[in-house]
N, C-alpha and C positions, 0 to 999 in steps of 0.2 A: 189042061190044068196040071204043074208041078205041082203036088204038095207045099203044103207051106208049115215049113220045122221054127218051133219053137224052144230056144232051151233055156230056161229056163235060169232064174238068178241066184245064185242062193243067198240066204241071208247071208250078213257082214257075222264074222267071231268076232267073238266078244273084246278082245283086247283090241282090237279094230278101231281107231279113229273115224267118228261119226260125218259125212263131206264139211265142206267147207260150208257156214252160213249163209251169205250169199244163194245160195242154189238150193240150201232147204227153203230159205222168206222165196224164193221166187214162186218155190212146189204150191208153199204153205198164197200165195196171195196167186197163182192159180187159180188154186180149186181152189176154193174162197167166194172170186169175180166168180165164175163158172154155176156154183152152189145156190149162185144167191140169181145167179141167169134164169135159174134152168127155174127156179122158185115165183120167179119172178111170171115165167110164160107162163109158171103151170097155173100163178091165179091172176092176168088179163082171160087168157083159155078159159078158168071155172069162172070168169066175174060174166062173161059173154059167152053162153053157156047157153040160158035161159031168155037169149035178143037169135039167138039159130034157129030156135022154130021157125 
């Protein structure tokens, strides 16, 4: 199996403009939905834990 090489992306320069608004909002929404989903899965798992045994 070949080695996986990851080239990190450096942070933007201070004078570089930020990315487009739609892309930043899409990342925010995606992370918020993922966080809510993980929280719901953990909450339901913890709620069902006493009935597992």
